[in-house]
C-alpha positions, 0 to 999 in steps of 0.5 A, spaced: 435 628 244 440 630 239 447 630 240 452 635 238 460 634 239 465 640 238 473 638 239 478 644 240 485 643 242 490 649 244 497 648 244 499 653 249 507 653 248 511 652 242 515 647 245 510 643 249 505 639 246 498 638 249 491 637 246 484 634 248 481 630 243 475 625 242 470 628 247 464 623 248 457 625 250 454 619 248 452 618 256 451 625 258 451 628 263 458 623 264 463 626 259 469 622 257 475 625 253 482 623 251 488 628 254 495 628 251 501 632 253 508 632 255 506 633 263 501 630 268 494 632 270 494 637 276 486 639 275 480 639 271 475 644 271 468 645 267 466 652 266 471 654 271 468 649 276 473 644 278 470 637 277 472 630 280 475 625 275 477 618 274 483 616 269 483 609 266 490 607 269 495 610 274 495 618 275 502 617 271 498 617 265 498 611 260 498 609 252 491 608 250 489 602 246 488 605 239 483 603 233 487 607 227 484 607 220 488 609 214 484 612 207 489 612 202 488 615 195 490 609 190 490 614 183 496 614 179 498 621 181 499 618 188 505 613 186 510 617 189 506 619 195 505 611 196 512 609 195 514 614 201 508 611 205 510 604 205 517 606 209 513 611 214 507 607 216 512 601 217 516 606 222 510 608 225 508 601 227 515 599 229 514 605 234 507 603 237 510 596 238 516 599 242 511 603 246 507 597 247 501 600 244 495 595 243 493 598 236 488 595 231 489 597 223 484 598 218 485 600 211 481 603 205 483 605 198 479 609 193 479 612 187 473 614 184 470 608 187 472 604 193 477 599 191 479 595 197 476 595 204 481 591 209 477 591 216 481 591 223 487 587 224 491 587 230 497 584 226 502 589 224 505 584 219 498 583 215 497 591 215 504 592 212 502 587 207 496 590 205 499 597 205 505 594 200 500 591 195 497 598 194 498 599 186 496 606 184 492 606 177 487 610 173 486 617 175 485 623 169 480 627 173 481 632 179 477 629 184 477 622 188 472 619 192 475 621 199 468 623 203 465 616 201 471 613 204 470 616 210 463 614 210 465 607 209 470 607 215 465 610 220 461 603 219 467 599 221 467 595 228 470 600 232 472 598 239 468 603 244 474 603 249 479 605 244 482 611 242 479 612 234 483 615 229 481 616 221 487 618 217 486 621 210 491 621 205 490 624 198 492 629 193 485 630 190 479 634 192 473 630 194 467 628 190 461 630 193 454 630 191 454 637 189 459 636 184 458 628 181 454 622 181 460 618 185 457 619 192 451 621 196 456 624 201 457 632 203 462 635 207 456 637 212 453 629 212 460 627 214 461 632 219 454 630 222 456 623 222 463 624 226 460 629 231 459 625 237 462 619 235 469 620 239 473 619 232 479 624 231 480 626 223 487 627 221 487 630 214 493 630 209 490 633 203 491 639 198 489 646 201 482 645 198 476 649 201 472 643 202 477 639 206 478 646 210 471 646 212 471 639 214 477 640 218 474 646 221 467 643 223 470 638 227 477 641 229 481 635 225 488 636 224 490 638 217 496 637 213 498 640 206 500 634 202 504 638 197 508 641 202 515 638 202 514 635 209 506 634 209 506 627 209 512 627 214 509 631 219 502 627 219 505 621 221 510 624 226 503 627 229 500 620 229 507 618 233 507 624 238 500 623 240 501 618 244 507 620 249 502 621 255 495 619 254 490 619 259 483 617 258 479 622 263 471 621 265 467 625 270 460 628 271 458 635 269 456 639 275 452 643 270 446 639 267 443 643 261 441 642 254 444 646 248 449 650 252 456 651 251 461 648 256 468 649 256 473 644 259 480 646 262 486 641 263 491 644 267 498 640 268 503 640 273 508 644 268 503 650 269 500 649 262 493 650 260 489 646 255 481 647 253 476 644 249 469 645 249 462 641 247 455 643 246 450 639 251 445 635 247 438 638 245 432 635 248 427 634 243 422 630 242 422 625 236 417 623 232 415 615 232 419 611 227 415 607 222 420 601 221 415 597 216 408 596 214 406 590 210 400 588 206 399 581 205 397 579 200 397 586 196 392 583 190 387 578 192 380 575 190 373 577 192 372 573 199 379 573 201 382 576 207 388 581 207 393 582 213 396 589 215 401 590 220 405 596 222 412 596 226 414 602 229 418 605 235 420 611 239 427 613 241 424 617 247 421 610 250 414 613 249 408 609 249 405 608 242 398 608 239 395 607 232 389 610 228 387 606 222 383 609 215 381 605 210 380 609 203 379 615 208 374 612 213 376 611 220 376 604 223 375 602 230 382 599 231 387 601 235 392 596 235 398 595 230 395 590 226 388 589 223 385 584 218 380 586 213 375 582 208 373 587 203 366 586 200 367 589 193 372 589 188 377 595 187 383 599 190 384 600 197 388 605 201 390 604 208 393 609 212 396 608 219 397 614 224 402 612 229 402 617 235 407 618 241 402 623 245 406 629 242 407 628 235 405 622 230 408 619 223 404 616 218 405 609 214 401 608 208 400 601 204 394 599 199 391 593 196 387 591 190 381 586 190 379 583 184 374 578 182 377 571 180 376 569 173 373 562 171 378 557 170 380 556 163 385 550 165 384 544 161 388 538 163 388 531 160 390 525 164 396 522 159 403 519 161 408 525 159 414 523 156 421 526 157 423 531 152 430 530 150 433 535 145 427 539 144 428 544 138 427 551 138 424 552 132 417 554 130 412 550 127 410 552 120 404 557 119 400 551 115 401 547 121 399 552 126 393 555 123 390 548 123 392 547 130 389 553 132 383 552 128 382 545 132 383 547 139 379 554 138 385 558 140 389 564 137 397 563 138 402 568 139 408 564 139 409 556 138 415 552 139 416 545 136 418 540 141 418 534 137 412 530 138 409 536 142 408 543 141 408 549 146 404 555 144 403 561 147 397 566 147 395 573 147 392 577 153 385 576 150 386 569 152 389 570 159 397 569 156 397 562 157 402 557 156 399 550 152 402 544 151 399 540 145 400 533 143 396 529 137 392 535 136 389 535 144 391 540 149 395 536 155 395 542 160 395 549 160 398 554 165 396 562 166 402 565 170 400 572 169 395 571 175 400 571 180 405 577 179 409 582 184 407 588 180 400 591 178 396 590 174 395 582 174 391 581 168 393 582 160 399 578 160 401 576 153 406 570 151 411 573 147 417 568 147 418 560 148 424 557 149 427 550 151 433 547 154 435 543 160 437 550 165 437 546 172 441 540 170 436 535 171 437 532 165 430 534 163 428 540 158 424 546 161 420 550 158 422 558 158 416 563 157 416 570 157 410 574 158 409 581 157 403 586 160 399 589 155 399 595 155 403 596 161 410 595 163 410 588 167 414 582 165 416 575 167 420 569 165 417 563 167 420 556 167 415 550 167 417 543 167 414 538 161 408 536 166 406 544 166 409 545 173 411 552 174 418 551 177 421 558 177 418 565 176 423 572 175 419 578 175 422 584 171 419 592 171 419 592 163 418 588 157 423 583 155 425 583 148 428 576 147 430 570 150 435 565 149 437 558 152 444 557 151 451 554 155 455 561 154 460 559 159 462 552 157 460 549 164 455 544 161 449 548 164 445 552 159 443 559 162 437 563 160 439 570 156 435 575 155 434 583 153 429 588 156 427 595 157 427 597 165 422 602 166 424 604 173 431 605 170 429 611 165 427 606 160 435 603 160 436 597 155 438 591 159 442 585 158 441 579 163 443 572 164 439 567 169 442 561 172 436 556 171 437 553 178 435 560 181 429 563 177 426 567 182 425 574 185 425 581 182 430 585 178 432 592 181 430 597 183 426 592 187 419 596 187 414 590 187 411 587 193 413 581 197 418 578 193 426 578 194 431 581 190 433 576 184 440 573 183 442 574 176 448 571 174 449 578 170 444 584 170 448 589 165 445 596 164 447 598 157 445 606 157 449 606 150 444 603 146 436 603 145 432 597 144 436 591 143 434 587 138 440 582 136 445 578 140 451 575 137 455 570 141 462 568 140 467 564 144 469 570 148 464 576 147 457 578 146 455 583 141 449 587 142 445 591 137 440 596 137 434 598 133 438 604 130 444 599 128 449 601 134 453 595 137 457 594 143 461 588 145 463 586 152 466 579 155 462 573 157 465 573 164 459 571 168 
């Protein structure tokens, strides 16, 4: 059922004020609206037929409770207007207080971005302090992000019983998805969000076509901010709106769909005021697929996979399920299934969810691999705690001798005093190996478990060491990059070979350092990378060693949540970063073309 709302008011006299606002059809065929006038109601009719109606309070009228949201442009060019607004808004709150109006105030300030969002407060003193703290700044371009501000306001916790008003004040045209990348909102999307919500929009804005279209689409009130009395008229409108306000409720005598209905209110003064609404469209909605999960997404031959789909239907229709595996229909009609494939390969799973009239499709997939023979070598020895581990590589002669005695080929090495940490290539499974006295103490292959496909062919490209989790023991920090595809990971291991954390990244990691950059006594993990899912953008990242988990944005991996990086900065000005230089207050990054960029270390 699609709900459409149109708000129209007609002032029948130049000297008498009246309007119908906030027509609410969310509970159709019950109709609710606010009526404000200088006289009391004599009769209400719809399409010429008188209706029985009720008022929330006595027939003398009442002042309704109000949720009032101000959206104020904070750009530098608004300085003079904001100075005027301080006094005007204080006067407005005083008027409401004198008339005992129960008001909740909210405030959103914006420029190209949303700067501050103050949620509803019933304390006018707190609200006035918020308004008084607005400091104009920035600017320089023509447009500001007013549509995004309206979108944010619509997400506030409005009281369903209150009169609801959003007042936008700006001297700039709006950013839209058509003219900038600052917002995904359009005039149409905002109009659609406002329709049917019973929220009145008051605009004090420039005479711009976008604002005219917005006001026209929902019959909002619009004032020219550049007029001498523009701001005054807007605030006076907010005051006079509440001289005599009735909250009216009645049941329509004409139950239909997608038809125009005219509401007329007659007052004892003899004036007539009209508003209109469009009855809802009756339209079957397709089932909504809320989620489809496949656990695990990668498995070994002989294991089972569980697949579950969650769906709902706005019309309350019963749902049925039909499954296909690689195009073959399965004998299963429930919302979940469990499979044990008998061969390796990639599998596509499709579920059609039907309400008996239409259907929606959910898709997922999984991969079955043959498990490799274990290559982990362990030696039962007492492991000494690594203290003050060096981050230097061993000499070529020592490495060659070690590789020969152990029959391996190392890609990277790290001297840890009486131990040596080695990394191997994708040919050897991308293992991290700890060696003591020319013997393998332990060997771990982290690349067997990753949120990205494929899982094999990881190469250990970097190894570092440091106490990253503040436990007074050094951890081994290894970087594994896939060959030849994009997945990568940073793995933290204890000196005993236990994996203590894994950070997944959708693009190769170019370098990693362990260093206390913010002087808090705990070493951070600093890395540079390329994000293949963000158009090959260069990345500078900082991880807290106590929170090495999750995946980097845009979070396209399977079954792993979002990482909590201390910093994940997109460096679009540079190519592949191959050098980092730290000073006391800033870091300088340099790419392969010699270009550099510096920024403060404020993580």
